[in-house]
mmJSON file of the N, C-alpha and C atoms, coordinates in Angstrom:
{"data_MODEL":{"atom_site":{
"group_PDB":["ATOM","ATOM","ATOM","ATOM","ATOM","ATOM","ATOM","ATOM","ATOM","ATOM","ATOM","ATOM","ATOM","ATOM","ATOM","ATOM","ATOM","ATOM","ATOM","ATOM","ATOM","ATOM","ATOM","ATOM","ATOM","ATOM","ATOM","ATOM","ATOM","ATOM","ATOM","ATOM","ATOM","ATOM","ATOM","ATOM","ATOM","ATOM","ATOM","ATOM","ATOM","ATOM","ATOM","ATOM","ATOM","ATOM","ATOM","ATOM","ATOM","ATOM","ATOM","ATOM","ATOM","ATOM","ATOM","ATOM","ATOM","ATOM","ATOM","ATOM","ATOM","ATOM","ATOM","ATOM","ATOM","ATOM","ATOM","ATOM","ATOM","ATOM","ATOM","ATOM","ATOM","ATOM","ATOM","ATOM","ATOM","ATOM","ATOM","ATOM","ATOM","ATOM","ATOM","ATOM","ATOM","ATOM","ATOM","ATOM","ATOM","ATOM","ATOM","ATOM","ATOM","ATOM","ATOM","ATOM","ATOM","ATOM","ATOM","ATOM","ATOM","ATOM","ATOM","ATOM","ATOM","ATOM","ATOM","ATOM","ATOM","ATOM","ATOM","ATOM","ATOM","ATOM","ATOM","ATOM","ATOM","ATOM","ATOM","ATOM","ATOM","ATOM","ATOM","ATOM","ATOM","ATOM","ATOM","ATOM","ATOM","ATOM","ATOM","ATOM","ATOM","ATOM","ATOM","ATOM","ATOM","ATOM","ATOM","ATOM","ATOM","ATOM","ATOM","ATOM","ATOM","ATOM","ATOM","ATOM","ATOM","ATOM","ATOM","ATOM","ATOM","ATOM","ATOM","ATOM","ATOM","ATOM","ATOM","ATOM","ATOM","ATOM","ATOM","ATOM","ATOM","ATOM","ATOM","ATOM","ATOM","ATOM","ATOM","ATOM","ATOM","ATOM","ATOM","ATOM","ATOM","ATOM","ATOM","ATOM","ATOM","ATOM","ATOM","ATOM","ATOM","ATOM","ATOM","ATOM","ATOM","ATOM","ATOM","ATOM","ATOM","ATOM","ATOM","ATOM","ATOM","ATOM","ATOM","ATOM","ATOM","ATOM","ATOM","ATOM","ATOM","ATOM","ATOM","ATOM","ATOM","ATOM","ATOM","ATOM","ATOM","ATOM","ATOM","ATOM","ATOM","ATOM","ATOM","ATOM","ATOM","ATOM","ATOM","ATOM","ATOM"],
"id":[1,2,3,4,5,6,7,8,9,10,11,12,13,14,15,16,17,18,19,20,21,22,23,24,25,26,27,28,29,30,31,32,33,34,35,36,37,38,39,40,41,42,43,44,45,46,47,48,49,50,51,52,53,54,55,56,57,58,59,60,61,62,63,64,65,66,67,68,69,70,71,72,73,74,75,76,77,78,79,80,81,82,83,84,85,86,87,88,89,90,91,92,93,94,95,96,97,98,99,100,101,102,103,104,105,106,107,108,109,110,111,112,113,114,115,116,117,118,119,120,121,122,123,124,125,126,127,128,129,130,131,132,133,134,135,136,137,138,139,140,141,142,143,144,145,146,147,148,149,150,151,152,153,154,155,156,157,158,159,160,161,162,163,164,165,166,167,168,169,170,171,172,173,174,175,176,177,178,179,180,181,182,183,184,185,186,187,188,189,190,191,192,193,194,195,196,197,198,199,200,201,202,203,204,205,206,207,208,209,210,211,212,213,214,215,216,217,218,219,220,221,222,223,224,225],
"type_symbol":["N","C","C","N","C","C","N","C","C","N","C","C","N","C","C","N","C","C","N","C","C","N","C","C","N","C","C","N","C","C","N","C","C","N","C","C","N","C","C","N","C","C","N","C","C","N","C","C","N","C","C","N","C","C","N","C","C","N","C","C","N","C","C","N","C","C","N","C","C","N","C","C","N","C","C","N","C","C","N","C","C","N","C","C","N","C","C","N","C","C","N","C","C","N","C","C","N","C","C","N","C","C","N","C","C","N","C","C","N","C","C","N","C","C","N","C","C","N","C","C","N","C","C","N","C","C","N","C","C","N","C","C","N","C","C","N","C","C","N","C","C","N","C","C","N","C","C","N","C","C","N","C","C","N","C","C","N","C","C","N","C","C","N","C","C","N","C","C","N","C","C","N","C","C","N","C","C","N","C","C","N","C","C","N","C","C","N","C","C","N","C","C","N","C","C","N","C","C","N","C","C","N","C","C","N","C","C","N","C","C","N","C","C","N","C","C","N","C","C","N","C","C","N","C","C"],
"label_atom_id":["N","CA","C","N","CA","C","N","CA","C","N","CA","C","N","CA","C","N","CA","C","N","CA","C","N","CA","C","N","CA","C","N","CA","C","N","CA","C","N","CA","C","N","CA","C","N","CA","C","N","CA","C","N","CA","C","N","CA","C","N","CA","C","N","CA","C","N","CA","C","N","CA","C","N","CA","C","N","CA","C","N","CA","C","N","CA","C","N","CA","C","N","CA","C","N","CA","C","N","CA","C","N","CA","C","N","CA","C","N","CA","C","N","CA","C","N","CA","C","N","CA","C","N","CA","C","N","CA","C","N","CA","C","N","CA","C","N","CA","C","N","CA","C","N","CA","C","N","CA","C","N","CA","C","N","CA","C","N","CA","C","N","CA","C","N","CA","C","N","CA","C","N","CA","C","N","CA","C","N","CA","C","N","CA","C","N","CA","C","N","CA","C","N","CA","C","N","CA","C","N","CA","C","N","CA","C","N","CA","C","N","CA","C","N","CA","C","N","CA","C","N","CA","C","N","CA","C","N","CA","C","N","CA","C","N","CA","C","N","CA","C","N","CA","C","N","CA","C","N","CA","C","N","CA","C","N","CA","C","N","CA","C"],
"label_alt_id":[null,null,null,null,null,null,null,null,null,null,null,null,null,null,null,null,null,null,null,null,null,null,null,null,null,null,null,null,null,null,null,null,null,null,null,null,null,null,null,null,null,null,null,null,null,null,null,null,null,null,null,null,null,null,null,null,null,null,null,null,null,null,null,null,null,null,null,null,null,null,null,null,null,null,null,null,null,null,null,null,null,null,null,null,null,null,null,null,null,null,null,null,null,null,null,null,null,null,null,null,null,null,null,null,null,null,null,null,null,null,null,null,null,null,null,null,null,null,null,null,null,null,null,null,null,null,null,null,null,null,null,null,null,null,null,null,null,null,null,null,null,null,null,null,null,null,null,null,null,null,null,null,null,null,null,null,null,null,null,null,null,null,null,null,null,null,null,null,null,null,null,null,null,null,null,null,null,null,null,null,null,null,null,null,null,null,null,null,null,null,null,null,null,null,null,null,null,null,null,null,null,null,null,null,null,null,null,null,null,null,null,null,null,null,null,null,null,null,null,null,null,null,null,null,null],
"label_comp_id":["MET","MET","MET","ARG","ARG","ARG","ILE","ILE","ILE","SER","SER","SER","PRO","PRO","PRO","ASP","ASP","ASP","PRO","PRO","PRO","LEU","LEU","LEU","ALA","ALA","ALA","CYS","CYS","CYS","PHE","PHE","PHE","GLY","GLY","GLY","LEU","LEU","LEU","ALA","ALA","ALA","ALA","ALA","ALA","LEU","LEU","LEU","LEU","LEU","LEU","SER","SER","SER","LEU","LEU","LEU","ALA","ALA","ALA","GLY","GLY","GLY","CYS","CYS","CYS","THR","THR","THR","PRO","PRO","PRO","THR","THR","THR","LEU","LEU","LEU","ARG","ARG","ARG","LEU","LEU","LEU","ASP","ASP","ASP","ALA","ALA","ALA","GLU","GLU","GLU","ARG","ARG","ARG","PRO","PRO","PRO","PRO","PRO","PRO","SER","SER","SER","HIS","HIS","HIS","ALA","ALA","ALA","ALA","ALA","ALA","SER","SER","SER","ASN","ASN","ASN","HIS","HIS","HIS","THR","THR","THR","ASP","ASP","ASP","THR","THR","THR","PRO","PRO","PRO","LEU","LEU","LEU","ASN","ASN","ASN","ALA","ALA","ALA","GLN","GLN","GLN","LEU","LEU","LEU","ALA","ALA","ALA","ALA","ALA","ALA","HIS","HIS","HIS","ILE","ILE","ILE","PRO","PRO","PRO","PRO","PRO","PRO","GLY","GLY","GLY","GLU","GLU","GLU","SER","SER","SER","GLY","GLY","GLY","PHE","PHE","PHE","HIS","HIS","HIS","LEU","LEU","LEU","LEU","LEU","LEU","HIS","HIS","HIS","GLY","GLY","GLY","GLY","GLY","GLY","HIS","HIS","HIS","ALA","ALA","ALA","ALA","ALA","ALA","LEU","LEU","LEU","ALA","ALA","ALA","ALA","ALA","ALA","PRO","PRO","PRO","GLY","GLY","GLY"],
"label_asym_id":["A","A","A","A","A","A","A","A","A","A","A","A","A","A","A","A","A","A","A","A","A","A","A","A","A","A","A","A","A","A","A","A","A","A","A","A","A","A","A","A","A","A","A","A","A","A","A","A","A","A","A","A","A","A","A","A","A","A","A","A","A","A","A","A","A","A","A","A","A","A","A","A","A","A","A","A","A","A","A","A","A","A","A","A","A","A","A","A","A","A","A","A","A","A","A","A","A","A","A","A","A","A","A","A","A","A","A","A","A","A","A","A","A","A","A","A","A","A","A","A","A","A","A","A","A","A","A","A","A","A","A","A","A","A","A","A","A","A","A","A","A","A","A","A","A","A","A","A","A","A","A","A","A","A","A","A","A","A","A","A","A","A","A","A","A","A","A","A","A","A","A","A","A","A","A","A","A","A","A","A","A","A","A","A","A","A","A","A","A","A","A","A","A","A","A","A","A","A","A","A","A","A","A","A","A","A","A","A","A","A","A","A","A","A","A","A","A","A","A","A","A","A","A","A","A"],
"label_entity_id":["1","1","1","1","1","1","1","1","1","1","1","1","1","1","1","1","1","1","1","1","1","1","1","1","1","1","1","1","1","1","1","1","1","1","1","1","1","1","1","1","1","1","1","1","1","1","1","1","1","1","1","1","1","1","1","1","1","1","1","1","1","1","1","1","1","1","1","1","1","1","1","1","1","1","1","1","1","1","1","1","1","1","1","1","1","1","1","1","1","1","1","1","1","1","1","1","1","1","1","1","1","1","1","1","1","1","1","1","1","1","1","1","1","1","1","1","1","1","1","1","1","1","1","1","1","1","1","1","1","1","1","1","1","1","1","1","1","1","1","1","1","1","1","1","1","1","1","1","1","1","1","1","1","1","1","1","1","1","1","1","1","1","1","1","1","1","1","1","1","1","1","1","1","1","1","1","1","1","1","1","1","1","1","1","1","1","1","1","1","1","1","1","1","1","1","1","1","1","1","1","1","1","1","1","1","1","1","1","1","1","1","1","1","1","1","1","1","1","1","1","1","1","1","1","1"],
"label_seq_id":[1,1,1,2,2,2,3,3,3,4,4,4,5,5,5,6,6,6,7,7,7,8,8,8,9,9,9,10,10,10,11,11,11,12,12,12,13,13,13,14,14,14,15,15,15,16,16,16,17,17,17,18,18,18,19,19,19,20,20,20,21,21,21,22,22,22,23,23,23,24,24,24,25,25,25,26,26,26,27,27,27,28,28,28,29,29,29,30,30,30,31,31,31,32,32,32,33,33,33,34,34,34,35,35,35,36,36,36,37,37,37,38,38,38,39,39,39,40,40,40,41,41,41,42,42,42,43,43,43,44,44,44,45,45,45,46,46,46,47,47,47,48,48,48,49,49,49,50,50,50,51,51,51,52,52,52,53,53,53,54,54,54,55,55,55,56,56,56,57,57,57,58,58,58,59,59,59,60,60,60,61,61,61,62,62,62,63,63,63,64,64,64,65,65,65,66,66,66,67,67,67,68,68,68,69,69,69,70,70,70,71,71,71,72,72,72,73,73,73,74,74,74,75,75,75],
"pdbx_PDB_ins_code":[null,null,null,null,null,null,null,null,null,null,null,null,null,null,null,null,null,null,null,null,null,null,null,null,null,null,null,null,null,null,null,null,null,null,null,null,null,null,null,null,null,null,null,null,null,null,null,null,null,null,null,null,null,null,null,null,null,null,null,null,null,null,null,null,null,null,null,null,null,null,null,null,null,null,null,null,null,null,null,null,null,null,null,null,null,null,null,null,null,null,null,null,null,null,null,null,null,null,null,null,null,null,null,null,null,null,null,null,null,null,null,null,null,null,null,null,null,null,null,null,null,null,null,null,null,null,null,null,null,null,null,null,null,null,null,null,null,null,null,null,null,null,null,null,null,null,null,null,null,null,null,null,null,null,null,null,null,null,null,null,null,null,null,null,null,null,null,null,null,null,null,null,null,null,null,null,null,null,null,null,null,null,null,null,null,null,null,null,null,null,null,null,null,null,null,null,null,null,null,null,null,null,null,null,null,null,null,null,null,null,null,null,null,null,null,null,null,null,null,null,null,null,null,null,null],
"Cartn_x":[-91.186,-89.914,-88.534,-87.854,-87.192,-85.891,-84.505,-83.492,-82.761,-82.638,-81.585,-80.342,-79.14,-78.139,-76.802,-76.461,-74.918,-74.264,-74.806,-74.058,-71.999,-71.352,-70.672,-69.817,-71.002,-70.858,-71.043,-71.509,-72.75,-71.07,-70.594,-69.394,-68.377,-67.47,-66.967,-66.982,-68.886,-68.814,-68.201,-69.171,-69.364,-67.232,-66.34,-65.006,-64.746,-64.978,-64.469,-64.97,-66.048,-66.684,-65.847,-65.331,-65.237,-62.777,-63.296,-61.535,-60.984,-61.575,-61.456,-61.597,-62.454,-63.229,-61.899,-61.35,-59.905,-58.019,-58.576,-57.817,-56.934,-56.944,-56.214,-56.546,-56.671,-56.989,-55.312,-56.129,-54.302,-54.23,-53.338,-53.344,-51.761,-53.146,-52.168,-51.717,-51.743,-51.313,-49.8,-50.157,-49.024,-47.26,-46.151,-45.373,-44.409,-43.578,-42.911,-41.537,-41.211,-38.943,-38.277,-37.518,-37.03,-36.36,-36.115,-35.204,-34.329,-33.774,-32.369,-31.481,-31.815,-30.511,-29.487,-29.491,-28.835,-27.456,-26.123,-25.312,-24.603,-22.836,-22.727,-22.017,-22.116,-21.583,-20.9,-19.768,-18.7,-17.797,-18.023,-16.48,-17.691,-19.191,-18.983,-19.023,-18.724,-18.008,-18.95,-20.452,-21.468,-20.436,-20.491,-20.147,-18.838,-18.052,-16.365,-16.911,-17.768,-17.709,-18.125,-19.889,-20.711,-19.697,-18.261,-18.049,-17.02,-16.251,-15.982,-15.933,-18.225,-18.413,-19.231,-19.509,-19.266,-18.079,-18.531,-17.182,-17.368,-15.895,-15.608,-16.886,-17.786,-18.854,-19.898,-20.074,-21.789,-22.065,-23.429,-24.293,-24.373,-24.711,-24.928,-26.691,-27.518,-28.204,-29.274,-29.819,-30.023,-30.941,-31.725,-34.041,-34.117,-35.078,-35.563,-37.089,-37.437,-38.35,-39.874,-39.436,-41.192,-40.682,-41.454,-41.893,-41.466,-41.011,-39.457,-38.648,-37.913,-36.44,-36.071,-37.334,-36.955,-36.809,-37.804,-37.107,-36.076,-35.785,-34.261,-33.192,-33.356,-31.879,-31.07,-29.788,-29.743,-29.276,-29.168,-30.023,-28.304],
"Cartn_y":[146.717,147.303,147.421,148.435,149.02,149.563,149.139,148.962,150.095,150.884,151.917,151.924,152.321,151.697,152.769,151.777,152.822,153.731,154.3,156.093,155.966,155.11,154.59,154.101,152.963,152.487,153.145,154.428,155.135,155.897,156.851,157.55,156.468,155.812,155.012,154.468,154.145,153.962,155.415,156.597,157.747,157.885,158.091,158.348,157.24,156.368,155.063,155.478,155.546,156.949,157.512,158.564,159.966,159.692,158.975,158.572,157.986,157.184,156.382,156.829,158.063,158.982,160.226,159.616,160.142,159.776,158.482,157.39,157.947,158.016,158.268,156.872,157.214,156.096,155.404,154.825,153.717,153.913,154.251,154.886,153.471,152.346,151.53,151.93,152.654,153.621,154.716,154.658,155.411,155.952,157.106,155.698,155.684,154.549,154.347,154.29,155.048,154.778,153.654,152.648,150.895,151.651,149.691,151.037,149.09,149.338,148.784,147.64,146.82,145.828,146.433,147.467,147.719,147.115,147.11,146.922,146.3,145.64,144.281,145.763,146.129,146.837,145.934,145.831,145.068,145.375,147.533,148.208,148.998,148.681,149.563,149.51,149.843,149.832,149.027,148.793,147.879,146.395,146.04,144.754,144.259,145.978,145.399,144.667,145.426,145.278,143.595,143.198,142.027,140.85,141.244,139.867,139.52,140.054,139.584,139.024,138.717,137.693,137.25,136.469,135.51,134.859,132.979,132.524,132.993,132.055,132.129,131.75,131.739,130.663,130.53,130.617,131.837,132.793,133.153,133.654,134.897,134.669,135.125,135.076,134.387,134.469,133.129,133.067,132.504,132.066,130.86,131.02,130.736,131.596,131.051,130.723,129.051,128.852,128.884,130.055,130.577,132.56,132.371,133.677,133.372,132.671,132.568,132.01,132.18,131.039,133.004,133.481,135.308,135.743,136.079,136.531,136.472,135.02,134.951,135.042,134.857,135.44,136.358,136.739,137.261,139.578,139.687,140.487,140.76],
"Cartn_z":[-55.999,-55.471,-56.049,-55.778,-56.184,-56.334,-56.767,-55.877,-56.591,-54.799,-55.818,-56.039,-57.347,-57.669,-56.16,-56.673,-55.36,-55.638,-55.55,-55.441,-55.695,-54.958,-55.052,-56.645,-57.314,-58.003,-59.397,-59.329,-60.747,-60.665,-59.716,-59.936,-60.351,-59.986,-60.46,-61.581,-62.517,-63.664,-64.271,-63.837,-64.678,-64.735,-63.683,-63.915,-65.206,-64.563,-65.974,-67.849,-67.806,-68.955,-69.395,-68.509,-68.036,-69.745,-68.254,-68.615,-69.844,-70.092,-71.763,-73.199,-72.389,-73.917,-74.091,-73.229,-73.647,-74.072,-74.029,-74.49,-76.09,-76.939,-78.328,-79.186,-79.851,-80.98,-81.504,-81.748,-83.037,-83.528,-83.85,-85.579,-86.678,-87.222,-87.462,-88.934,-89.803,-90.999,-90.72,-89.618,-89.097,-89.682,-90.222,-90.094,-89.389,-89.052,-88.106,-88.194,-88.027,-88.062,-88.132,-88.788,-88.41,-87.227,-86.604,-85.488,-85.506,-84.463,-84.84,-83.715,-83.502,-82.506,-82.039,-80.256,-79.681,-80.156,-80.488,-80.406,-79.686,-79.904,-78.592,-77.434,-76.575,-74.979,-74.358,-75.246,-74.083,-73.566,-73.367,-73.43,-71.78,-71.271,-70.561,-69.203,-67.99,-66.952,-66.247,-66.317,-66.396,-66.654,-67.375,-68.402,-66.591,-67.19,-66.617,-64.97,-64.16,-63.318,-63.236,-63.587,-63.821,-64.591,-65.629,-65.764,-64.843,-63.691,-63.114,-61.959,-61.903,-61.482,-61.547,-63.015,-64.38,-64.204,-64.847,-64.809,-65.974,-66.789,-68.367,-69.046,-70.232,-70.442,-70.24,-69.076,-67.631,-69.311,-68.517,-69.309,-68.069,-66.553,-65.947,-65.607,-65.725,-65.496,-65.081,-64.374,-63.119,-63.149,-63.372,-63.583,-62.006,-61.497,-60.258,-60.713,-59.837,-59.483,-58.732,-58.426,-57.993,-57.251,-56.607,-55.819,-54.361,-53.227,-52.703,-53.502,-54.211,-54.875,-55.168,-55.306,-56.278,-54.601,-53.505,-52.478,-51.836,-51.973,-51.079,-51.651,-52.725,-53.715,-53.126,-53.945,-52.819,-54.344,-53.726,-54.806,-56.226],
"occupancy":[1.0,1.0,1.0,1.0,1.0,1.0,1.0,1.0,1.0,1.0,1.0,1.0,1.0,1.0,1.0,1.0,1.0,1.0,1.0,1.0,1.0,1.0,1.0,1.0,1.0,1.0,1.0,1.0,1.0,1.0,1.0,1.0,1.0,1.0,1.0,1.0,1.0,1.0,1.0,1.0,1.0,1.0,1.0,1.0,1.0,1.0,1.0,1.0,1.0,1.0,1.0,1.0,1.0,1.0,1.0,1.0,1.0,1.0,1.0,1.0,1.0,1.0,1.0,1.0,1.0,1.0,1.0,1.0,1.0,1.0,1.0,1.0,1.0,1.0,1.0,1.0,1.0,1.0,1.0,1.0,1.0,1.0,1.0,1.0,1.0,1.0,1.0,1.0,1.0,1.0,1.0,1.0,1.0,1.0,1.0,1.0,1.0,1.0,1.0,1.0,1.0,1.0,1.0,1.0,1.0,1.0,1.0,1.0,1.0,1.0,1.0,1.0,1.0,1.0,1.0,1.0,1.0,1.0,1.0,1.0,1.0,1.0,1.0,1.0,1.0,1.0,1.0,1.0,1.0,1.0,1.0,1.0,1.0,1.0,1.0,1.0,1.0,1.0,1.0,1.0,1.0,1.0,1.0,1.0,1.0,1.0,1.0,1.0,1.0,1.0,1.0,1.0,1.0,1.0,1.0,1.0,1.0,1.0,1.0,1.0,1.0,1.0,1.0,1.0,1.0,1.0,1.0,1.0,1.0,1.0,1.0,1.0,1.0,1.0,1.0,1.0,1.0,1.0,1.0,1.0,1.0,1.0,1.0,1.0,1.0,1.0,1.0,1.0,1.0,1.0,1.0,1.0,1.0,1.0,1.0,1.0,1.0,1.0,1.0,1.0,1.0,1.0,1.0,1.0,1.0,1.0,1.0,1.0,1.0,1.0,1.0,1.0,1.0,1.0,1.0,1.0,1.0,1.0,1.0,1.0,1.0,1.0,1.0,1.0,1.0],
"B_iso_or_equiv":[0.0,0.0,0.0,0.0,0.0,0.0,0.0,0.0,0.0,0.0,0.0,0.0,0.0,0.0,0.0,0.0,0.0,0.0,0.0,0.0,0.0,0.0,0.0,0.0,0.0,0.0,0.0,0.0,0.0,0.0,0.0,0.0,0.0,0.0,0.0,0.0,0.0,0.0,0.0,0.0,0.0,0.0,0.0,0.0,0.0,0.0,0.0,0.0,0.0,0.0,0.0,0.0,0.0,0.0,0.0,0.0,0.0,0.0,0.0,0.0,0.0,0.0,0.0,0.0,0.0,0.0,0.0,0.0,0.0,0.0,0.0,0.0,0.0,0.0,0.0,0.0,0.0,0.0,0.0,0.0,0.0,0.0,0.0,0.0,0.0,0.0,0.0,0.0,0.0,0.0,0.0,0.0,0.0,0.0,0.0,0.0,0.0,0.0,0.0,0.0,0.0,0.0,0.0,0.0,0.0,0.0,0.0,0.0,0.0,0.0,0.0,0.0,0.0,0.0,0.0,0.0,0.0,0.0,0.0,0.0,0.0,0.0,0.0,0.0,0.0,0.0,0.0,0.0,0.0,0.0,0.0,0.0,0.0,0.0,0.0,0.0,0.0,0.0,0.0,0.0,0.0,0.0,0.0,0.0,0.0,0.0,0.0,0.0,0.0,0.0,0.0,0.0,0.0,0.0,0.0,0.0,0.0,0.0,0.0,0.0,0.0,0.0,0.0,0.0,0.0,0.0,0.0,0.0,0.0,0.0,0.0,0.0,0.0,0.0,0.0,0.0,0.0,0.0,0.0,0.0,0.0,0.0,0.0,0.0,0.0,0.0,0.0,0.0,0.0,0.0,0.0,0.0,0.0,0.0,0.0,0.0,0.0,0.0,0.0,0.0,0.0,0.0,0.0,0.0,0.0,0.0,0.0,0.0,0.0,0.0,0.0,0.0,0.0,0.0,0.0,0.0,0.0,0.0,0.0,0.0,0.0,0.0,0.0,0.0,0.0],
"pdbx_formal_charge":[null,null,null,null,null,null,null,null,null,null,null,null,null,null,null,null,null,null,null,null,null,null,null,null,null,null,null,null,null,null,null,null,null,null,null,null,null,null,null,null,null,null,null,null,null,null,null,null,null,null,null,null,null,null,null,null,null,null,null,null,null,null,null,null,null,null,null,null,null,null,null,null,null,null,null,null,null,null,null,null,null,null,null,null,null,null,null,null,null,null,null,null,null,null,null,null,null,null,null,null,null,null,null,null,null,null,null,null,null,null,null,null,null,null,null,null,null,null,null,null,null,null,null,null,null,null,null,null,null,null,null,null,null,null,null,null,null,null,null,null,null,null,null,null,null,null,null,null,null,null,null,null,null,null,null,null,null,null,null,null,null,null,null,null,null,null,null,null,null,null,null,null,null,null,null,null,null,null,null,null,null,null,null,null,null,null,null,null,null,null,null,null,null,null,null,null,null,null,null,null,null,null,null,null,null,null,null,null,null,null,null,null,null,null,null,null,null,null,null,null,null,null,null,null,null],
"auth_seq_id":[1,1,1,2,2,2,3,3,3,4,4,4,5,5,5,6,6,6,7,7,7,8,8,8,9,9,9,10,10,10,11,11,11,12,12,12,13,13,13,14,14,14,15,15,15,16,16,16,17,17,17,18,18,18,19,19,19,20,20,20,21,21,21,22,22,22,23,23,23,24,24,24,25,25,25,26,26,26,27,27,27,28,28,28,29,29,29,30,30,30,31,31,31,32,32,32,33,33,33,34,34,34,35,35,35,36,36,36,37,37,37,38,38,38,39,39,39,40,40,40,41,41,41,42,42,42,43,43,43,44,44,44,45,45,45,46,46,46,47,47,47,48,48,48,49,49,49,50,50,50,51,51,51,52,52,52,53,53,53,54,54,54,55,55,55,56,56,56,57,57,57,58,58,58,59,59,59,60,60,60,61,61,61,62,62,62,63,63,63,64,64,64,65,65,65,66,66,66,67,67,67,68,68,68,69,69,69,70,70,70,71,71,71,72,72,72,73,73,73,74,74,74,75,75,75],
"auth_comp_id":["MET","MET","MET","ARG","ARG","ARG","ILE","ILE","ILE","SER","SER","SER","PRO","PRO","PRO","ASP","ASP","ASP","PRO","PRO","PRO","LEU","LEU","LEU","ALA","ALA","ALA","CYS","CYS","CYS","PHE","PHE","PHE","GLY","GLY","GLY","LEU","LEU","LEU","ALA","ALA","ALA","ALA","ALA","ALA","LEU","LEU","LEU","LEU","LEU","LEU","SER","SER","SER","LEU","LEU","LEU","ALA","ALA","ALA","GLY","GLY","GLY","CYS","CYS","CYS","THR","THR","THR","PRO","PRO","PRO","THR","THR","THR","LEU","LEU","LEU","ARG","ARG","ARG","LEU","LEU","LEU","ASP","ASP","ASP","ALA","ALA","ALA","GLU","GLU","GLU","ARG","ARG","ARG","PRO","PRO","PRO","PRO","PRO","PRO","SER","SER","SER","HIS","HIS","HIS","ALA","ALA","ALA","ALA","ALA","ALA","SER","SER","SER","ASN","ASN","ASN","HIS","HIS","HIS","THR","THR","THR","ASP","ASP","ASP","THR","THR","THR","PRO","PRO","PRO","LEU","LEU","LEU","ASN","ASN","ASN","ALA","ALA","ALA","GLN","GLN","GLN","LEU","LEU","LEU","ALA","ALA","ALA","ALA","ALA","ALA","HIS","HIS","HIS","ILE","ILE","ILE","PRO","PRO","PRO","PRO","PRO","PRO","GLY","GLY","GLY","GLU","GLU","GLU","SER","SER","SER","GLY","GLY","GLY","PHE","PHE","PHE","HIS","HIS","HIS","LEU","LEU","LEU","LEU","LEU","LEU","HIS","HIS","HIS","GLY","GLY","GLY","GLY","GLY","GLY","HIS","HIS","HIS","ALA","ALA","ALA","ALA","ALA","ALA","LEU","LEU","LEU","ALA","ALA","ALA","ALA","ALA","ALA","PRO","PRO","PRO","GLY","GLY","GLY"],
"auth_asym_id":["A","A","A","A","A","A","A","A","A","A","A","A","A","A","A","A","A","A","A","A","A","A","A","A","A","A","A","A","A","A","A","A","A","A","A","A","A","A","A","A","A","A","A","A","A","A","A","A","A","A","A","A","A","A","A","A","A","A","A","A","A","A","A","A","A","A","A","A","A","A","A","A","A","A","A","A","A","A","A","A","A","A","A","A","A","A","A","A","A","A","A","A","A","A","A","A","A","A","A","A","A","A","A","A","A","A","A","A","A","A","A","A","A","A","A","A","A","A","A","A","A","A","A","A","A","A","A","A","A","A","A","A","A","A","A","A","A","A","A","A","A","A","A","A","A","A","A","A","A","A","A","A","A","A","A","A","A","A","A","A","A","A","A","A","A","A","A","A","A","A","A","A","A","A","A","A","A","A","A","A","A","A","A","A","A","A","A","A","A","A","A","A","A","A","A","A","A","A","A","A","A","A","A","A","A","A","A","A","A","A","A","A","A","A","A","A","A","A","A","A","A","A","A","A","A"],
"auth_atom_id":["N","CA","C","N","CA","C","N","CA","C","N","CA","C","N","CA","C","N","CA","C","N","CA","C","N","CA","C","N","CA","C","N","CA","C","N","CA","C","N","CA","C","N","CA","C","N","CA","C","N","CA","C","N","CA","C","N","CA","C","N","CA","C","N","CA","C","N","CA","C","N","CA","C","N","CA","C","N","CA","C","N","CA","C","N","CA","C","N","CA","C","N","CA","C","N","CA","C","N","CA","C","N","CA","C","N","CA","C","N","CA","C","N","CA","C","N","CA","C","N","CA","C","N","CA","C","N","CA","C","N","CA","C","N","CA","C","N","CA","C","N","CA","C","N","CA","C","N","CA","C","N","CA","C","N","CA","C","N","CA","C","N","CA","C","N","CA","C","N","CA","C","N","CA","C","N","CA","C","N","CA","C","N","CA","C","N","CA","C","N","CA","C","N","CA","C","N","CA","C","N","CA","C","N","CA","C","N","CA","C","N","CA","C","N","CA","C","N","CA","C","N","CA","C","N","CA","C","N","CA","C","N","CA","C","N","CA","C","N","CA","C","N","CA","C","N","CA","C","N","CA","C","N","CA","C","N","CA","C","N","CA","C"],
"pdbx_PDB_model_num":[1,1,1,1,1,1,1,1,1,1,1,1,1,1,1,1,1,1,1,1,1,1,1,1,1,1,1,1,1,1,1,1,1,1,1,1,1,1,1,1,1,1,1,1,1,1,1,1,1,1,1,1,1,1,1,1,1,1,1,1,1,1,1,1,1,1,1,1,1,1,1,1,1,1,1,1,1,1,1,1,1,1,1,1,1,1,1,1,1,1,1,1,1,1,1,1,1,1,1,1,1,1,1,1,1,1,1,1,1,1,1,1,1,1,1,1,1,1,1,1,1,1,1,1,1,1,1,1,1,1,1,1,1,1,1,1,1,1,1,1,1,1,1,1,1,1,1,1,1,1,1,1,1,1,1,1,1,1,1,1,1,1,1,1,1,1,1,1,1,1,1,1,1,1,1,1,1,1,1,1,1,1,1,1,1,1,1,1,1,1,1,1,1,1,1,1,1,1,1,1,1,1,1,1,1,1,1,1,1,1,1,1,1,1,1,1,1,1,1,1,1,1,1,1,1]
}}}
C-alpha cells in the first residue's frame, strides 16, 4: 500500500526551504561600532507629562501579575 504525500504539506515545505535559502549568514567577525548608553533625558516633554503623575521617590513601574491584570490595567 502506497501513501501519497499531502500536496499542501509539500508546497509548504518547498516554500520554507526556499525562504531559508534567502537568509543571510551571520558574520561573527564583522566590525561593530561601539555603542553607548543613552544620556539622561530628564528635560523631554514626555518626562514632564509623566512626572506629574508619579509620586516623588517612585519609579512609575508597576509589576502586573498576569494577563488578566494587564487587560484590566488603565491605559
